[in-house]
N, C-alpha and C positions, 0 to 999 in steps of 0.2 A: 599438101593437106595431111595432117597427122591422122594416124589410125588409132583406134581404141582396141586394145588386144588384151584378152585374159588368157593366161597360161597356167597349166597345172602339170604335175608329173604324177606318175604312179605313186600311190600312197604306200609307204613302207609299213609293214606290220610292226606292232609294238611288242614283239616277242623276242627281239634280239637287237644287237648293234647294227649300224649301217655297215655294209661290206662294199668292196670295190665294184661289184656288179650294180649296186644301187647308185654309187657315186658317179659312175659313167653317165647315167641318165641325168642326174641333177646338175652336174658340172656342164654338160653339153647344153642343157636347157637354160641354165644361168647365163652362159655365154650368149645364147641367142636373145634372151631377154635384154641383156645389157646392150647388145647391138641395136635392138629395136629402140631402146631408150635414147641411145646416141643419135639415132636417125630422127629423133624428135617425136616418136610415137609414144602414146600413153599406154604403157604395158605393165600389167600387174601379174605377179607370179605368186600363186597360192599353192599350198600343199598342207598335208596333215598326216598325223599318224593314223593308220587304220587300226582301230582298237577292238574290232569285232572278229570273232571266229575262234575256232578250236585251237589254233597254234598258240594263242595267248594263254588260254586256259591251261594247256598242257605245259607250257614253259613256266607259268606261275606255280603250278602244282609241283613241278620238278625242283623249283627253287624254294619250295615251302612257304610261299607267300600268296596273298590274295591277288587276283587279277588286277584290281585297281592299283595296287602297289606296283606291280610290274609295269602297268601303263604309265604311271607317273615317272618311274625310274627311266624307262625307255624314252619317254618324251624328252626328258632333260638330257639324256645321253645323245639322242638324235640331234637335238639343237646344238650341242657341243660339237658333235662330229661335223655338222654342216658349217658351223662357224670356223672350224679348223681348216676346212677346204674352201673358205670364202664364198660359199653358196649363200646368196642373199634372197630370201623370200620376202615378198611384201607382207605376207602373213603366213606363219606356220602354226597350225592349230592341231586339234585332235577331234576325231569323230566321237570321242567320249566326253562331250560337252553338253551343257544344258541347252545351248542354242541349237546344236545339231539334232538333239532329241526332239526339241520343240518343232523345228521345221520338218523333220522326217515324219512326225506324227501328223502334222498339219497337212502335208502333201498326201499322205496315205488316206486321211479322213476325207479330203476333197475328192480324191480319186474314187473312193468308195461311194461317195454320195452322187457322183456323176452318172 
């Protein structure tokens, strides 16, 4: 009987490129996900850039750009880095998305009303 598995890795900050410390986790997780799929399990691997926090603001300021520009650049670079190491996410996204904002606000509202 196949299992349904959802997997994620730690979300990298969108303030700089992926480094070897990041890659260790993503490559290991990708191997495990591929193994699960080979075993016939339905396994989905999700991840996203973490676009919230002071590190992004400081990196953008140091580069002389707006945080949103830093976020866009790093997202593209992270995807390229993962492609070069053959890490295959079923979905690689960003916490700086309309969907994430909508659901975060919805969850907060429902918790506040409970």
